[in-house]
C-alpha positions in Angstrom: -26.9 36.8 4.1 -28.7 38.6 6.9 -26.4 39.8 9.6 -27.0 39.7 13.4 -28.6 42.8 14.8 -30.1 43.8 11.5 -33.1 46.0 12.1 -35.1 44.3 9.4 -35.3 41.1 11.5 -38.2 40.9 13.9 -37.6 39.9 17.4 -36.8 36.3 18.0 -39.6 34.3 19.6 -38.5 33.7 23.2 -41.6 32.3 24.6 -40.3 29.9 27.1 -43.7 28.2 27.6 -43.1 26.4 24.3 -41.3 23.3 25.1 -38.3 22.3 22.9 -39.6 18.8 22.5 -42.7 20.1 20.7 -40.9 22.6 18.6 -40.8 22.2 14.8 -37.9 23.6 12.8 -37.2 23.7 9.1 -33.7 23.1 7.9 -32.7 24.1 4.3 -29.4 22.4 3.3 -28.3 23.3 -0.2 -31.9 23.9 -1.3 -33.3 20.7 0.2 -35.8 21.4 3.0 -36.2 19.1 5.9 -38.7 19.4 8.8 -37.6 18.2 12.3 -39.2 18.0 15.7 -37.5 18.7 18.9 -38.2 15.4 20.5 -36.2 13.6 17.8 -33.3 16.0 17.8 -32.9 16.1 21.5 -32.0 12.5 21.5 -28.5 13.7 20.7 -28.2 17.1 22.4 -24.6 17.7 21.4 -25.3 17.7 17.7 -25.7 21.0 15.7 -29.4 20.3 14.8 -30.2 19.8 18.5 -28.5 23.1 19.3 -30.8 24.8 16.8 -33.8 23.9 18.9 -32.5 25.8 21.9 -30.7 28.7 20.1 -33.7 30.9 19.5 -33.7 32.1 23.1 -30.1 33.2 22.7 -30.7 35.9 20.1 -29.3 36.3 16.6 -25.7 35.9 17.7 -26.5 32.4 18.9 -28.4 31.6 15.7 -25.8 32.8 13.3 -23.1 30.9 15.1 -24.8 27.7 14.1 -26.2 28.4 10.6 -25.5 30.5 7.5 -28.8 32.3 7.4 -32.2 32.3 9.1 -35.7 33.3 8.2 -37.7 34.2 11.3 -41.0 34.2 9.5 -40.7 30.6 8.4 -38.4 29.7 11.2 -36.2 28.2 8.6 -32.4 27.7 9.0 -30.2 27.8 5.9 -26.9 25.9 5.5 -24.6 25.9 2.5 -23.6 22.3 2.9 -23.8 19.1 0.9 -27.5 17.9 0.8 -26.6 14.3 -0.2 -24.4 13.9 2.8 -26.9 15.5 5.1 -29.6 13.0 4.0 -27.3 10.2 5.3 -26.4 12.0 8.5 -30.0 12.6 9.7 -30.5 8.9 9.8 -28.9 8.9 13.2 -32.0 10.6 14.6 -34.3 7.9 13.3 -32.2 4.7 13.2 -29.3 5.4 15.5 -26.7 4.7 12.8 -25.4 6.2 9.6 -24.7 4.6 6.3 -22.7 6.5 3.7 -24.2 6.4 0.2 -22.1 5.1 -2.7 -20.4 7.9 -4.6 -19.8 10.2 -1.7 -16.2 10.9 -0.8 -15.5 9.4 2.6 -13.2 12.3 3.7 -15.8 14.9 2.7 -18.4 12.8 4.5 -16.3 12.7 7.6 -16.0 16.5 7.5 -19.7 16.9 7.1 -20.3 14.7 10.2 -17.9 16.9 12.1 -19.7 20.0 11.0 -23.1 18.6 12.1 -21.3 17.5 15.3 -22.3 13.8 14.9 -19.8 11.4 16.4 -18.1 8.9 14.1 -19.1 6.0 16.3 -22.6 6.2 14.7 -21.0 5.4 11.3 -21.6 1.8 10.4 -18.6 -0.6 10.4 -18.6 -1.1 6.6 -18.5 2.6 6.0 -15.7 3.0 8.6 -13.6 0.5 6.7 -14.1 2.6 3.5 -13.1 5.7 5.4 -10.0 4.1 6.8 -9.0 2.9 3.3 -9.4 6.4 1.9 -7.4 7.9 4.8 -4.6 5.4 4.1 -4.7 6.5 0.4 -4.4 10.1 1.3 -1.5 9.4 3.7 0.2 7.4 0.9 -0.3 10.4 -1.5 1.1 12.7 1.2 4.1 10.4 1.7 4.8 10.3 -2.0 4.5 14.0 -2.4 6.8 14.5 0.6 9.4 12.3 -0.9 9.3 14.3 -4.2 9.4 17.6 -2.3 12.4 16.4 -0.3 14.2 15.7 -3.6 13.3 19.1 -5.0 14.2 21.1 -1.9 17.7 21.7 -0.6 18.2 22.6 3.0 21.2 24.9 3.3 21.6 24.2 7.0 22.7 20.6 6.2 26.3 19.8 6.0 28.0 19.0 2.7 28.3 15.3 3.6 24.5 15.2 4.2 23.8 16.8 0.9 26.2 14.3 -0.8 24.4 11.4 0.9 21.1 12.6 -0.4 22.5 12.9 -3.9 23.9 9.4 -3.9 20.7 8.0 -2.4 18.6 9.7 -5.1 21.1 8.6 -7.8 20.9 4.9 -6.8 17.3 4.5 -5.5 15.3 6.8 -7.7 15.8 6.2 -11.4 13.2 8.7 -12.4 15.1 11.6 -10.8 17.6 12.1 -13.6 18.9 10.6 -16.9 22.2 9.3 -15.3 20.1 7.6 -12.6 18.1 5.8 -15.2 21.3 4.7 -16.9 22.6 3.3 -13.6 19.3 1.4 -13.1 19.5 -0.1 -16.5 23.1 -1.2 -15.9 22.2 -2.8 -12.6 19.4 -4.6 -14.3 21.8 -5.9 -17.0 24.3 -7.0 -14.5 21.6 -9.1 -12.7 20.7 -10.7 -16.0 24.3 -11.4 -17.0 25.1 -12.9 -13.6 22.1 -15.1 -13.8 22.9 -16.3 -17.3 26.5 -16.9 -16.4 25.4 -19.0 -13.4 23.3 -21.2 -15.7 25.8 -21.4 -18.6 28.6 -22.4 -16.1 26.8 -25.7 -15.4 27.1 -26.9 -19.1 29.7 -29.7 -19.1 31.1 -28.7 -22.5 31.9 -25.2 -21.2 33.6 -26.4 -18.1 37.3 -27.1 -17.6 39.1 -29.8 -15.7 41.6 -28.8 -13.0 44.8 -30.6 -12.1 43.0 -33.0 -9.8 40.5 -34.0 -12.4 37.5 -32.0 -11.0 35.3 -30.0 -13.3 35.1 -26.3 -12.7 33.7 -23.2 -14.4 35.5 -21.7 -17.3 37.9 -18.9 -16.3 36.2 -16.4 -18.6 32.8 -17.1 -16.9 34.5 -16.9 -13.6 35.9 -13.4 -14.5 32.4 -12.2 -15.6 31.0 -13.5 -12.3 33.7 -11.6 -10.3 32.9 -8.4 -12.2 29.2 -8.7 -11.5 29.8 -9.4 -7.8 32.1 -6.3 -7.7 29.3 -4.2 -9.1 26.7 -5.6 -6.7 29.1 -5.0 -3.8 29.9 -1.4 -4.7 26.1 -0.7 -5.2 25.2 -2.2 -1.9 28.0 -0.3 0.0 27.1 3.0 -1.6 23.4 2.5 -0.8 24.2 1.6 2.8 26.4 4.6 3.3 23.9 7.0 1.8 20.8 5.4 3.5 19.0 7.9 5.9 18.1 5.0 8.2 20.7 2.3 8.2 19.0 -0.1 10.5 15.8 -0.1 8.5 17.9 -0.4 5.3 19.8 -3.5 6.7 16.6 -5.2 7.8 14.7 -4.6 4.6 13.7 -7.7 2.7 15.2 -6.7 -0.6 18.4 -5.6 1.0 18.7 -9.0 2.7 18.3 -10.6 -0.7 21.2 -8.4 -1.9 23.4 -9.7 0.9 22.4 -13.3 0.2 23.4 -12.7 -3.5 26.8 -11.3 -2.6 27.9 -13.2 0.5 28.3 -16.7 -1.1 31.0 -15.4 -3.4 33.2 -14.1 -0.7 32.6 -17.0 1.6 33.4 -19.5 -1.1 36.5 -17.5 -2.0 37.6 -17.6 1.6 37.0 -21.3 1.9 38.9 -22.0 -1.3 42.0 -20.2 -0.2 42.0 -20.7 3.5 39.6 -23.6 4.2 42.0 -26.3 2.8 44.3 -25.7 5.8 41.4 -26.2 8.3 39.5 -29.1 6.8 39.7 -31.7 4.1 39.7 -30.6 0.5 36.5 -32.6 -0.3 34.6 -30.9 2.5 35.8 -27.5 1.2 34.5 -28.3 -2.3 31.1 -29.5 -0.9 30.8 -26.2 1.1 31.7 -24.1 -1.9 29.2 -26.0 -4.1 26.5 -25.5 -1.5 27.3 -21.7 -1.4 27.2 -21.5 -5.2 23.6 -22.8 -5.1 22.7 -19.7 -3.0 23.6 -17.5 -6.0 20.0 -18.1 -7.3 19.0 -15.5 -4.7 20.2 -12.8 -7.0 17.3 -13.4 -9.4 15.1 -11.8 -6.8 17.1 -8.6 -7.2 15.0 -8.1 -10.4 12.0 -7.2 -8.2 13.8 -4.0 -7.3 13.5 -2.9 -10.9 10.1 -4.4 -11.7 6.9 -2.8 -10.4 5.0 -5.9 -11.7 7.0 -8.2 -9.4 6.5 -5.9 -6.5 2.8 -5.9 -7.2 2.7 -9.7 -7.4 4.5 -9.9 -4.1 2.0 -7.6 -2.4 -0.9 -9.4 -4.0 0.3 -12.8 -2.6 0.9 -11.2 0.8 -2.7 -9.9 0.8 -3.9 -13.3 -0.3 -2.6 -15.4 2.6 -6.2 -16.3 3.5 -7.0 -17.6 0.0 -3.7 -19.4 -0.2 -4.4 -21.0 3.2 -7.8 -22.2 2.0 -6.2 -23.7 -1.1 -3.6 -25.6 1.0 -6.3 -26.8 3.3 -8.5 -28.1 0.5 -5.5 -29.9 -1.1 -4.4 -31.3 2.3 -7.9 -32.8 3.0 -8.2 -34.1 -0.6 -4.7 -35.6 -0.5 -5.4 -37.5 2.7 -8.8 -38.7 1.7 -7.9 -39.9 -1.9 -4.6 -41.4 -0.9 -6.3 -43.5 1.8 -9.0 -44.6 -0.6 -6.5 -45.4 -3.3 -4.4 -47.5 -1.0 -7.5 -49.4 0.2 -8.8 -50.0 -3.3 -5.5 -51.1 -4.8 -4.7 -53.7 -2.1 -6.6 -56.4 -4.0 -4.3 -56.1 -7.0 -1.2 -58.4 -6.9 1.0 -55.8 -8.6 -0.2 -52.8 -6.7 2.1 -49.7 -6.6 0.4 -48.4 -3.5 2.6 -49.8 -0.7 1.4 -47.5 2.1 -0.8 -44.5 2.7 2.2 -42.1 3.2 3.6 -43.4 -0.1 0.2 -42.7 -1.7 0.4 -39.1 -0.7 2.8 -38.5 -3.6 0.3 -40.1 -6.0 -2.6 -37.9 -4.6 -0.5 -34.7 -4.9 0.5 -35.2 -8.6 -3.1 -36.3 -9.4 -4.9 -33.5 -7.7 -2.6 -30.9 -9.3 -3.1 -32.7 -12.7 0.7 -33.3 -13.1 0.5 -37.1 -13.4 4.1 -38.3 -13.8 2.9 -41.9 -14.2 5.4 -43.4 -11.8 2.5 -44.5 -9.5 -0.9 -45.2 -11.0 -4.0 -47.3 -10.1 -4.6 -50.7 -11.8 -8.1 -51.6 -10.5 -11.4 -50.2 -11.7 -12.3 -48.7 -8.4 -8.8 -47.2 -8.2 -9.2 -45.6 -11.6 -12.6 -44.2 -10.6 -11.0 -42.8 -7.4 -8.3 -41.2 -9.5 -10.8 -39.6 -11.8 -12.7 -38.1 -8.9 -9.5 -36.9 -7.2 -8.2 -34.9 -10.2 -11.7 -33.4 -10.8 -11.8 -32.3 -7.1 -8.2 -31.0 -7.5 -9.1 -28.8 -10.4 -12.0 -27.3 -8.5 -10.0 -26.8 -5.3 -7.2 -24.9 -7.2 -9.6 -22.8 -9.3 -11.7 -21.5 -6.3 -9.1 -19.1 -4.7 -7.6 -18.0 -8.1 -10.2 -15.3 -8.7 -9.7 -13.5 -5.3 -5.9 -13.6 -5.8 -6.2 -12.1 -9.3 -8.6 -9.4 -7.9 -6.1 -8.5 -5.3 -3.4 -8.1 -7.9 -5.5 -6.0 -10.2 -6.8 -3.8 -7.3 -3.4 -3.1 -6.0 -1.9 -2.4 -9.4 -4.7 0.0 -10.3 -4.5 1.6 -6.9 -0.8 2.3 -7.3 -1.4 3.9 -10.7 -4.1 6.1 -9.2 -2.0 7.1 -6.3 0.9 8.0 -8.5 -1.4 10.1 -10.7 -3.0 11.8 -7.7 0.5 12.7 -6.3 1.5 14.3 -9.7 -1.8 16.2 -9.8 -1.3 17.5 -6.3 2.2 18.6 -7.2 0.8 20.5 -10.2 -1.8 22.1 -7.9 1.0 23.2 -5.5 3.0 24.6 -8.4 -0.1 26.5 -9.6 -0.8 27.9 -6.1 2.9 28.8 -5.6 2.9 30.6 -9.0 -0.3 32.6 -8.0 1.2 33.4 -4.7 4.4 34.6 -6.3 2.4 36.9 -8.6 0.0 38.3 -5.9 2.1 37.8 -2.8 2.6 40.7 -0.5 5.9 42.0 0.7 5.2 40.7 4.2 5.0 37.2 2.9 8.4 37.5 1.4 9.8 38.8 4.6 8.2 35.9 6.5 9.8 33.5 4.2 13.2 35.1 4.5 13.0 35.1 8.3 12.7 31.3 8.2 16.3 31.0 7.0 15.3 29.3 3.8 17.8 29.6 1.1 17.6 28.5 -2.5 15.2 29.4 -5.3 11.8 31.0 -4.5 10.0 28.2 -6.3 11.3 25.6 -3.9 10.3 27.6 -0.8 6.8 28.2 -2.0 6.4 24.6 -2.9 7.3 23.6 0.6 4.8 26.1 2.1 2.1 24.8 -0.2 2.9 21.3 0.8 2.5 22.1 4.4 -0.9 23.8 3.9 -2.2 20.9 1.9 -1.0 17.8 3.7 -0.4 18.6 7.3 -3.8 20.1 7.8 -5.4 17.4 5.7 -4.0 14.6 7.8 -4.4 16.5 11.1 -7.1 15.4 13.5 -8.0 19.0 14.4 -8.3 20.8 11.1 -9.7 19.7 7.8 -9.6 21.8 4.7 -11.3 21.0 1.4 -8.6 20.4 -1.2 -8.5 18.4 -4.4 -7.2 15.4 -2.4 -10.5 15.1 -0.7 -12.3 14.3 -3.9 -12.8 10.7 -4.9 -9.9 9.3 -6.8 
């Protein structure tokens, strides 16, 4: 690269009579040459290409502050940048907007736009959505890596109780952290299954016993198993609550609310059984206990804590509210139309089962969903024709939003696998960088690390430094460094 002030360079043309609008410059980006005219570039004077038009009068210091190299004979500026991204960026001078080509990493493209000093507002909305999605993925990767690094690192400045809380939290919430944690996760899964099975088996009449008053109740053995399961759930919830870093967020989390709903009915029914008889009639107590026992079905949702598939399904349904709303709207319109037609067509039959339009809603629901219990059915020819059309429309209405819902499920599931793999790769890259830094690191680096008050193994300290260099700068609005995270996943 030619340096500023090199005697081999001829003097820069500073003829001020040449207007910048009529100036022609050649830009070579990664071996791809582009010719520009000043009148086009000066439409956006704050961009780097527009600054090239006016930099010749400022000398070589001004030129080399904008480009990597310059040929004064050809008046050609050289840049070591991505030519594919540059071809998209220069569209702003001709069309006033920029579209990002398929296959270009959005984060790298954003960095290229910042280098060429082109504002992001010129990026088309569809490309901005893609960029926002990629930024969210990088933030998710950063969050996952941060969680892993928090587990690896031990802050000596924390109290013993804080370190104990972290150990309990990791032991109960992160089965992948150790072998005992995986054993606890399996035991919790088994207790959920056993409790659900006991709840179902306890309703079999042959396995129930009769009390002194002649009322049927669960077998004492099943009741003991139920008590043991509730004891496990209670101990697990209390330990997780105590060790939670944010107890308010923990208490308001959906899955933790499910845990409370699975535990609370047992203690409320136990209280009503022993103390409620003194406050109300025995029959009312039994009805309240029976209603609370029905709430035990909530514990089956605890399986979602141990199943990534159920979590993915929940997220897919959450992202598919629009499609589900369309499905309900289609069915609602069809139910109203076909129930009204069915009621009208069946009035001529003396033994009609369609007594009113609201009563016909039930027939329309089971017909459009192809259930067909047979409790209500048409008897006239026109009524049967209406029924045939209704279930055909019902099949079509149900099938239409299924494909988008399945796509949401597959997309989210694949995305989670990609993010998990990317986080592991980034940790491997950090470990490699820390190993190289350990082998080639200078004495001053070791002194700087020791001044920070970090205790513990050198590996953990270097991992944290690498994490900061990779993620904080990556997600910062001021600095952007090219790392492997900026490649397309």
